N, C-alpha and C positions, 0 to 999 in steps of 0.2 A: 503494500499500500503506501501510495506516495502523499504524506503531511506536511505542510507548511505550519510553520510555528513565524509566528508575527508577534514582537514585543516594542509595544507602542509606548513609547517614553517621549516625556516634554521636547528635549535634545534632540534625542535620534529616535529612529527606528530601527530593529530590528528583525530582519527574514533569515529561517533557517529551513531549507528543503532536504524531508528525511524520504529514502526509500529504503524500508527493511531495516531501520534502525540503523542505516550509514547515510553518513550528510550529503546529499545533492550538490549542495550552491548555499553559500550564506552571504550577503550582501548587510550593510549599516550604511543611511542615510539621514542627515543631519537634516532636522527638518525644517529650521529657520522658519521663516514667515505662512507657511503654506501648511491649508488645515490639513488635520494628521491624517484623513480618509487616502489625501491627494500623495501623499508620501507613502502611505503604505500601499496603497495600487503600484507607485513607481516602483516602489520598493520590490512587491513584488514580482512583476513585469523582469524586473531584472534577475532579481533569483532562478526565472523559469529561464530567460536567457540564457543567465553561466551556466545553469545546470540541463542545458539542452533540453528541456520538458516546454509543452504548451501549459497553459490555466488550467485549461482540460484534464492533464493529467492526475492533477493535485482531487485528490480523493475525500482528504477533510484535511478543516485550516481551524488552528488556534490563535488568540489572541489575552496577550496580556499587558500588562503594565497604567500606564495614570492616565492612557490615551483610547483603552479597548473600545468604550463604550461608542468613541467616535469611528470604529473600522466595520461598518454594518455589515458588510459583504463577507465576513467570515462564517461560516457552519456552527465556530464553540467561542465562549467565551470561556476566560478559567479565572480565580481571584474573583466571581463576582458573590456579594454579599449578602 
């Protein structure tokens, strides 16, 4: 299974893509003044290109971090109370 993990922070958004517990790709994108969702989408595109997979190959995604609520396109969110 191909899984994406997104850590949406205030300053940086980190994306890691795994397949069968092995890292295919990872990127770190500085947020700047852009909305968190824009940075997460851009980072996810960069990570898929780097890992030579398509967005459609990702079977599950989870988002963590302070900006997790601003990334609505993921299938799961961790750390919600």
